[in-house]
C-alpha positions in Angstrom: 0.0 -0.2 0.0 2.2 2.8 0.8 4.1 2.1 -2.7 0.8 2.2 -4.5 0.2 5.6 -2.6 3.4 7.4 -3.1 3.3 5.9 -6.6 0.3 7.6 -7.6 1.2 10.8 -5.4 4.1 11.0 -7.8 2.1 10.5 -10.8 -0.9 12.8 -9.6 1.9 15.4 -9.1 3.2 15.7 -12.9 6.0 13.0 -12.5 7.6 10.5 -15.5 7.7 7.2 -15.3 10.9 6.6 -13.2 10.2 9.2 -11.3 6.9 7.7 -10.4 8.5 4.2 -10.0 11.2 5.6 -7.7 8.7 6.8 -5.6 7.0 3.3 -5.5 10.8 1.7 -4.7 10.8 4.3 -1.9 7.1 3.9 -0.5 7.7 -0.2 -0.9 10.9 0.4 1.5 9.3 2.5 4.1 6.3 0.2 4.0 8.5 -3.1 4.5 10.4 -1.3 7.8 6.6 -0.8 9.2 6.5 -4.4 9.2 9.0 -5.0 11.7 7.0 -3.3 14.8 3.4 -5.4 13.3 2.6 -8.3 14.4 1.5 -10.6 11.7 -1.9 -11.7 11.6 -2.1 -13.4 8.1 0.3 -15.8 6.1 2.4 -18.3 7.5 3.5 -16.6 10.2 0.4 -15.8 11.9 1.1 -18.2 14.3 4.0 -16.8 15.6 1.8 -13.8 17.0 3.7 -11.6 19.2 7.0 -13.4 18.5 6.7 -11.8 14.6 7.7 -8.5 16.1 11.2 -7.6 15.1 11.1 -9.4 11.6 10.0 -7.3 8.7 7.3 -8.9 6.3 8.9 -11.3 3.5 6.4 -10.2 1.0 6.7 -6.7 1.9 10.3 -7.0 1.4 10.2 -9.2 -1.7 7.8 -6.0 -2.8 10.6 -3.5 -2.2 13.2 -6.1 -4.5 11.4 -6.6 -7.1 10.4 -2.7 -7.6 14.3 -1.6 -6.8 14.8 -4.2 -9.7 12.2 -2.7 -12.0 13.5 1.3 -11.2 16.8 -0.1 -11.8 16.2 -1.8 -15.2 14.3 1.5 -16.1 17.3 3.8 -15.5 19.7 2.0 -17.4 17.5 1.9 -20.3 16.8 5.8 -19.8 
């Protein structure tokens, strides 16, 4: 969600595609970091409950990695 919100805000501000991707990547990074303080309530880590606090959500981390790779590819192309 933070990645999508950042991308939408950048696009609404008239940013080009690369800037939108950079914003999405930064949003994903911040969103992934924020999951470290959240208790897991869904997915495989749900069973960990309070023990999940202190660990970054793997799905959020992988979303950041994918967006970062896509952004780097777009930067290399431009």
